N, C-alpha and C positions, 0 to 999 in steps of 0.2 A: 502495502499500499504504500502510494507515495504521497508523499505531507502536500497535503490542498494550499498551506502557505506559499508555495512556488508561482501557484496559478495566479497569485495577485500581484509578484512582479515583473517588472517590466524586463524581457530581455534583454530590450536594443539601448539601456542603462548601461551595460556595461563598458568601463571606460576602457579597454581593451580594442573597441570599436574605433577606428579613426574616423575621421570626419568624410574623406573620399570611399569608406566602404562603407559609411552610412548614405551619402548621396546615391553610389550604384546603385546599388541594393533598394534602397529608397525609388530610385528611376524604375529599376528593374522593373520592382513589384508593382506601382503604379501602371505599368504598359501591361501587369497581365492582370490586373484589374478591368483596364480596358476592355483586351482583347476576349476576357470571359466574364463579362456583364450580364449575369441570366438572373438576379432579383434586384431588387428596388433599395434593398440595405447596401449593395455594392454600390449603386450609382450615388449615392449619398457620403460613402466611405471615398469614393472617388473625388468626388468635391470638393473635401475637406484633406485628401493626401496634395492632392495640386495647391490646394495654396499654399498647405506646410512646404512642400516644396519650394515655392515659388518665394517665401518670405526667406528659406536659407538662402537661395539663390541672389535674392536681395539685399542681405546683410554682408555675404561671405565677397571679400575684394580678393582673397588669396588665387593667385593665379595658379597652384597646384590643383585646387578645391575646383577654380573655374575648368582648369582642366580636363578633370576627373568627369564630371559632371559633361560637359563636351562629349566625352569618349564615348560613355552610359548612354548618353541619348541616341547618339547614331549607332551606337552596337543596336538598341531597341529597335531601330529604322529597320534599320538594314534585316533583323527577324524577324520582325510585322512584315516587313515585306515578302519575305519566303511563304510567312504562312499566310500572308492574303494571295497567294497563288492557289495555294491547296483551296481555301475557301472560297475563289472565282471558279474552279474546277467545280465543288459542291453546285453552288447556285446554278451553273450550265447544267449541269448532270439533273438537275431540279427543274431547269426549263424545256430538257428531252422528253423528260416523265410525263411533261405534259402537252409537248407538240411534238411535231418528228423534227426531222435534224436540217431537213429542207424549207423550214418552215420560216415566213420574215419577220417574224419575232425572235428569231436567231439575228437575224442579219443584226435587225434592230438593236438588240441588248448587246450584241461584239461583229459591230461593223468592221470592225480589225481584227477580228478574231483574239482568240482567249491569251495567245501569246503575245499580244501588243502589252501585257499588263507585264511581262517579264523581259521587253524589251525597250520600253520606256524609261524618261530619264524621271528620276523621283518630283519633278516638278510638273508632270504629268498625268501621274497615278490619279489625282484628282478628278481633273477633266475624263477620261477615261470610265471611272466610275457614275462619274455623273450621269454617262451616256448610257450603262448599266442601267442606273436608278431608274431613268425617263423611258427605257425600254419596258421594264417590268412593272413601272406604275401606269402605261398607256394599256398596256396588256393584262389588269388586274383580273377581272374577269376572267380570261382563259387561263392564268396561273393563279397566284393568290395573294393573299396581304399579307401574309407571311414570307412571300419571298421580298416584298416590296422592303417590310423590315431587316431580312437579313442583308440586303443592298446597302440601303442605310448604315448597318453600323456596320460594314466594313467601311465606307468611308470617314462616319465617325472616329473610331479604330485610329484609322490612317491619320489624319487632321490630327488626333490627339498627341499621336508621338514623331508627325513630320514636320509641324509648328513647335514642335518643344527643341527638335535636334539642330531648327533652325536662327532658334532664336538666342541671341548674341546678351548675356545679362551686362547691364552700364556700371561700370567700376564707382563704387563711392568707399568713403573712409565709417569704418561704424566702432562702435566701442566694445569692448570684450561680453560686456554684459548683453549688449543686443543679440549677438552671437550667441552668446551660450541659450537666450532666449529659444532664438528659432531653432537652432540644435533640440531643447527640450522639447518642443513642441512638435516634431517633425517625428522625434521619439514615440513620444505620447501618440501622437496620430496614428500610428501604425502599429503599434498595440493596442489600441480599439481597434486597427482592424481584422488583426489577430486573431482578438476577442469575439467580431462578430464574424469571422468567417468558420471559427470554431461553431459557435453556434448554429453558422445557418449550415454546417454539416460536420453534424455531432457523431462522434466516433468512427469516422472517415479521416483518418492523418494522413493517407494521399492525395489528400486535395489540397495540405500545404503544399505541396510541393507543383501544383496546377500554380498557384497564385503567388509562390514567395522560390527564391534562388539562395537559401542558405550559405552558400560556398561564400557568396561576393563579401560576406561576413566573416569571413575566415581571413589568414594569414597565408598565405603562400609561399613558403622559401625557396629563393632560387638553388637551386641545386645543378651539380657539375659530374656528370662520370666520371667514375673514379679514373684514373689511367690502368692501361694494361698491365699488371706488372710483366716484369722481361722475364722471359719463359727461363727457368735454373739451368746450368749448365755444370756437366758432373764432373766433380774434379778431376786432376789430372792423376792417377794412384802415383804411390811413392815407388820406386821399382826396389826391389828386395836383394839385399847384399846375398851374391854367392855364397855359399857354405861352404867353407872349408874342408 
């Protein structure tokens, strides 16, 4: 039996977690919340977490911290775009299930085919998703309202990670108290996310990995491969003197 007090302690308050680690984890966590937003309570937590991250970004003027944040956001954007290809294929499959592959509806939804989502630049993804949304919306009767919702969710998720990766924070001077307050608030909001998700998915610890990548909070020391030891050379035997 575990001590129940542990569930009331915020693990993000661990002093061993650096600011860069917290930002990388928090940004990745927010992207996962957006990508897996299936409950109203998750929507509320997305709003709170976004605000907490924005507060941290606005008060931290440290170059390393800003660099870590930009790197994390770019990584999240790239990962989301890879996942977007799978999601677009899912929408395409759902449309095919309703109409034939030769239908004009397919052309309206995918005028340049599905591969455009892997070929186009990041700044063109939004317009291509809007074409898809317009297509399924115009044919809601033949398809379904759920497909409109699914396609719209793809755009919402993409804009969230893309706009975040494109944002450059303004540099400003802030006090140590300001920075600590912002960090404490972010730690608290993520802790609230943990509790909210645990309540939404009771006795399903595997859901933690869906919404969080804990490895971002761990140190990853640089390791080197030890040099290959030289091959032992047998010693030359000492000659035995002849027996007189």
